N, C-alpha and C positions, 0 to 999 in steps of 0.2 A: 721367475725364477732367469737371470740372466744366462743367453747363451754363453759361451766358452768361458763358462767361471772353474773356476781351481776349487778342488776339493779342500776343504779345511782341514784342520791335522785330525780332530778327533772322526772326522770321514776317511782317510787312510789308517787310524790306527784301527779301523773298523773294518779297512777292505783288509789288513794285513792280515787277520784271524784265517783267512775262506783259505782255507787247505782244505788235502781230500776227502777231510770227514767231516771236519770241523765245519759246516755248511754258516757264514753267521747270516744267515733269516731268523725272522720273528714274528710274532704273527697272532690272532686271534680266533679261536670257534666260536659263533655267537649264535646262538638259538632264537629260531624267530617262531611265534606266534603264526597258526593258521590264520586262512590257508596260505600258501606260498603262492609270492608273486610269480608272476613266468619271465621266463628269462630276457625276453621283449623288454616288459615293463625296466626288468632291474638292468638292463643296459644303457636305457632311455635316461634312467635316473642316473646314473654314473658320468653318461656326457653332459647332460647339463648342466651336474657339478665340477666336470674335471676339471674346469680352471682355475678353480680355487686351489689346486697341488699340482701345482705346472709341474713338478720335479717325476711327475709319476710320467710325464711324456719325453723324459730326457734320459739318454743312456754316458754311457759311462768312455772317453775317450783318455786312450793312454798317450803319453808324450815320448819318441822317439830316445829323448835324454835320460839316462835312466836313475840320477836325480833329481827333476821335475816331476812336479804335482800332475796325479788325473787332472783331467777338466770333463766338466759336465755339458753334453750339449744336445742338441734337440734332436728326436728321431724322427728322419725324413720318412719312414716305411712305419713310424708308428700304426698301430691295429687293434683297437679297444676290444675287437673279437677273441685278439690272444689274448689279454690278458684276463678280461670277464667269460668264465668259464663256466660249465653248465653240466652236472651231473646226478645221480639217486642213489640211494642206498638199496641194495636187493631188498623187495620185501621177505619177512615184515621187516622196517629200521630199527635198527636198533642203539644204544651206547657202543657198544662193543663195534657195531658195524662201522658208527662216524669217528669213533676211537684210531680204527685199521685206514680208513680214508683216509685220515688226518695225518697217524705215522707213515702213508706213503707220500704226501705229498710234499711231507716238510722233510722226506730222506732223499729229496731231488733237487741238486744244483740251479740257482735261478740263471736262464743264461742271461749271459752278461754283454752280449751285442745286442739288449733291448732295454728297455726300462725295469729295473729289478723290483717285479712285485709282480703277486697274481690275486683275483677274487674268482672264490668258485661258489656256487649256489648247490645246493646239495640240496634235494625236492628228496619225501621219503621217509622222511625220520616219525621219529612215533609221534601221538597223540593227532596228526595232522600236520605236524610243523617242518619246519625247513630248516636248513642252517647255514650261514656264511663263512667260509674260510679263507680268512685272509693273510698272505702270506708277502713280506718284504726284506730286502737288504737291511742292515739297521742303519745305510750312509742314506735311505730314503728320509725322508721326511724333517721335522726338527728335534732329532733324539727322543727315539723311538716312533718305527713307523706305525704305529697304529692310532698314537695322537690324532694326526692331520687327519686321515680318513674316518675315525669315530665322529671325528668335529664337521664334517663334510658330508657324509651319507646320512649321519643320522641326526633327528629332531627330537627335541623335547617335548612334543606332545604329538598327538596322533595327524594331526592335520601338518602336513608336509611346509616346514617354512616356503617366504618366496623367496630366491636366491636368484638375483638380478645377472641377467647375460653378460659373458665378457664383453667391455666396450668395443674389441672388433675380433674376427674370426681369428682362430690359434693357423696360422703358418709358419710350419717348419724352418728354422734358418736352413740354409745348405751345408751339409754334412764336412766340414775345415779339410784343406788339403794337405799331403803329407808337409809341404812349405810354411802352414799358416799352420801346423804343429809345430813347427819347430821353432817358427817364431816365438810360439806361446812360451815354448820350453826357454828360450833364450831373455823373456823377459821376465819372466818367472826367476830363473837363477841370479838377473843382474837385483831384481825389486828385494827378491829375501832380504840379504846382506845390507842393502839401504836400511828397508824395514826395521832388521836386527839393532844398524846403529843407532837410530833414530830414538827407539825404545830404551838401546842404553843410555844415552844421553838424556834423555827426558827423565831416567831413573836417576843418573848420578847430579842433576843439578838440582834433585829434592834429597839431603845427604840422612835425612832420616827415614825416607822412603825406601832411600838403596839401601841402609843397615835391615832396613824392618824386613823386607825382600829377601835379603840375604842370608837372612835370622830364617824367617820361615823356609828356606828351598834347603838349608841346611837340617834343619829339625825333619826337612820331609824327607830326606836323602837318609839321613838316619832311621827314621821309620820303616822307612821300604828296602835302608837296605837289611835291618835286623829282620824284619821277615824271610832274608835268603837264607841269614846265616843261625836263624831257626826256624828248619821251616817245620810245616806240620807230620803229624805221621801217614803212612803212607796207607790206606785202605782200599778194601776191592773196587771203592767209587773212583780209583784214581788208576785208572788201567789204560792202553789205546784202545780208544774208539771208532767205530764202523763209521758207515752212512748210513745204516738204517736207525730210526727212530719211534719210539713208543711216547705216549701221552697220555697219562690219566689227567682226571679232573675231582677236584674236591670241593665241598660247598659248606662255610658254616655262617650263622649268624655274625653281622658285627656287632653285634649286643652282649655275644658271646663274649668277644676280647676286650670292650668294652667294660664288662664284669672284672675282668681280670685284674686289667689294668687300674682301676679305680680301688681293689681291693689288695693286690699286689707292688703295685708303683709303676711307674714306667712308662712309655709309652705305645702304642698299637707294633709299630715296626721290635721293639723290646720282645714282646710275648710272640711276635711272630719268629724272630730268629730262636728264641727259648723252644719255640714249638719244634720246628727243626730241629736241633739240639736231641731235642726227648724223644724223634722220630728215628733221628738217625744210631740214637741209642738203642731205642728198641732192635732195630734191624739189625745191628750189628751182633746184638745177643741172641740174635733168631739164627747166625750165618756160625754162634758160636766163636767169637771172635773176641779175643780179652779185652777189654778197655778201660782199665784204670793203667793208668798213666798215659793215655795216648791223648796227644793234642792235634786238637780238628780245627778248623778254620772255614769258614766262608766268605767269599767274596762278595760285599752287599754294593752296588752300586749306587750311587748317589749323585744328584742331576743338581748343578752349580749355573744358575742362571749369568749368561755375561751379555755384552754391547759388543757388534764388531768392529769395524772402524769405519766401515757405512751407516752407522748406527742402529743397525738390524738386530732384534733381540735373538739370542740364541742359548745354547744348553751346552753345559760341556760334562761328561761324564767319568766321576773318578770314581776308582773302585778301594774301597776304604773295607780292611779287614776286621771280620768280626769271630768270637771265641764258640768254639760250639765247647759247651761242656759235656761231656760224653760221660765222663766219667762220677757227675755229681748225681744220687740216686734220688735227691730232692727236688721236686720240681721248683720248689722255690727258690732254692737256689743258683739252680741254672740260670732263672731267670733274675737274679740279685747279678749274677757275674757278669750274664749279656749287660745287662742294665749300666753297669759301671763301665764297661767297656766301651757302650756304643754313646754318652752322654756326652752329647755338644756333639755330635760325629761330624755335622757340615764346618764345624767353626775349629774342629780340633784340628793341631797342626802339621797332622799326617797328611787328612786332606787339604790343607791348604796348602802342605811344601809342596802334593803333589799337583796342588792346582797352578804352582809358581814353577817348580818345573813342567808342566804340558806347556806352557805360555810359552819359556823359552823356547821347546820346542816349535812352535809356531811356525820362526822361522829357521827352521832347520831343514834338510832337504828329503825327498821321500822316504829315502832307504835306512834314514837314522829313525824316525817316525815308525818307519812300520818295526825294525827291530825293538823301541821303544814298546810297541804294542805289545811283541811276545812277549817281553819281560813283564808288565801290567799283568797279561791273563794266563801267566806262567803257573802252573799248579804246586811249584816250587815254594809259593804263599799260601795256598789256600786248596779245601777239598772240594768244594761247590760253590754254587752262585748262588746266592738267593734273592732276589730282587722283588722291589714292594712300589706298587703305581698305586698314585691313589686315583680313584675313577670317582665320575658324576654319582652324588646320591639319590639321583631322581630316573625314573625308566627310560629308557632312551626308542625309537619309534624310528622303523625302517618302511615308508609307504604304507603308513599307518599300521603296520603290526607291533605289538610291543616284545622290544630281545629278553628276553626272560634269561636266559643264561648267558654268562662272557667266560669261554674257557681259555686264560692265557699259553701262547707256548712260546717256551724260552728259545736260545741257541744256547747248544754245547763249544763248550773251546777242548781243543787237545788235551787226552790223558783226564778227561773229568767227564765222568758217565752220567754226572746227573744235575740240572741246573731245578729250578722251582722259582716262580714267579706269582704274587699275590695281585692281585688287581680289585679292589674295593667295588660295589655298584649296586647301588638301590638298595640297599640297608644290607649286604650281603658280602662277605669276602670270598672271592672265587681263586682256588689255589691250581694251577698248572706243574703239574712235573710231566718235565719232559726228560727223555733216558734213552740210551743205547741200546735197543733193541737185543743187542749181542750180549751184550754187557749186563744187562740189568733187566733178567726176563722176572726178576720179581720186581716190578712197579709197582704192582697194583698191592704189594705187602707192604712198601711203602709210604704210599698214601695212607693204606689204613692205618699203620704207623701212628703218623703226624695226627688223623684224626684222634687215635686214642690218646697221644703226649697234649691235646689241644683239651680232653675230658679231663684228664690228668692235673692241667695248670686249671681248670674250670673248677673244677673241685677242692682244690686246693683255699681257693679263693671263695669259695663256701657258695657257687652259685647251680643254677640249673640250666642249661641250652637253649638259649629264648627260641622260640619258634621265629619263621622268618619274616621279615616284613612284606608280604605278597597280600592283594585283593581277591589272588586265588586261594581254592583249601592250604591252611598253614601245613608244614610239619617240621617235626623236633630238627631233624635235620636231616639235610639232604646231600645226597655223594651223585654225583655223575648224573643227576635227572635232566632229560632231554625231551 
C-alpha cells in the first residue's frame, strides 16, 4: 500500500459514518481450541505475516484543504504491542463473560492517530479454549476488515503454511510535513476535474455507453429517491443510539438453510432475510406493537467487484433495500415476498444505478462524498442492517489450533439500534447480532426469535434441523457455544 495514497471514495463514505455514537468499526470473535497459544507466540506469528497486510501499519492524515481527500501514510511510531493485546476472562470463563468483554471492546472508538485495528488474545474461555477478538475500522483492508486478517493469520491445515519473508525490512516513510500535505491537497484538487473530464469524454465518445449510463443513473436515482418519499415505518429499533454495545451469537447448520431453499425456492440470502423478518415480527409482537400495515426494510450491503485505474482489484459496497414483511403471518409468504424483491439484486437497476452514481462521486470532493454517505446510511430508508458474508467451508487453524466458532460483529449507524451479520463457516451459519446496549436490553430475545423464525421456515419446508458438520460430538442446534 503506497505511502501518501488518497482514500478511495468508498473509504471516505465509511469514514463519514464515524459519529459520536456510531463507531465505524467491525470485527470478529474467533473461538480457538486449546491449549491457548502464549502471547509471545501470537505476537511472533502476527509479526511474521504483517507485511502481507501493509495497510495495518498505516494511519490517516487529514489534509488542510476542506475539500481534499485524506491520505494513508506510514506510521513511523508503529508499535505492534499496542495493537496485539492480551487479556483473560475471570474464572470460570463463560460465553456471557466473553460477550461482556466483546461489548466493552467494541464500545470504544479506535484511536485515529494510529493504524485503525486491534487484535485481542483472550484466555480463560470454557473447555480450555481461548478467543481472538479482532476489531478494525471499515476503511482497513479490501472492503471488509476481517477478510485480509483471516487470509493472513489463519491456515487451512494444522501445519502452518510457509510465508515468504518480505523482500526488504519495512522502514516507515517519514511523516509528511504541513507543506507536503498542502501540496498533496493541491494535486488532488487539480487532478479530480481532469479525471472527471477524461471519464466524461470517454463516455461521450461511445454514444451507446453514454445512453446506457445515463439511463442507469436515472433509474437508480428514482429508486433511491423513492425510498425517501416512502420511508419505512418507525420502530423501537430506530432511536438515537449511544456508545455502548452488546452482541449475541447464534449458530445453525448450513444444511438447514439448504433444506429450506430447496423446498421453498430462493437463495440462502433470501432465507436469511425472511428469517430476520420473522424474528422482527416476533419481537414486535412481544413488545405489544401492532404489526399490521407496518412497512419495514433492511439495508442489505452487496459487494460489486471493480478495477482501479492502476489495475488493482477492489470492491464497492452498494446498499440495497429488502422488504421485511412482518405483517405476513405465513412464513412461506414472507419468503416469497423477499425472494421477489431480491431476485437479481446485483444486476437490479437500483444496484447498478447506485453504482453508477457512486462512480461519478469518485471525482467529487471529500465533503460531497461524506454527505452522500450520510444519505446512503440514513435510517429514513431502512430499519436495520442485515449483512451476509460468504466464508470458507473448511476449518481454519491458528498455530495448529482449530477455529471452532466465528462470531461476526457489525457496525451500527445512527438511529439504528440493531445490525445482523451472517457468516458461513465450515458447514455452519454464524449469526452475529450487535445492538445498542441501552436501546436493546432484550437483544437475547431477538436472538431467540431469530432461532424460532428459522425453525418456523424449516418446519414449513418439511425438514428437521440438521446436525452440525463437526468431527466432535454432534449437536442438534448450537447457540453461543464457546
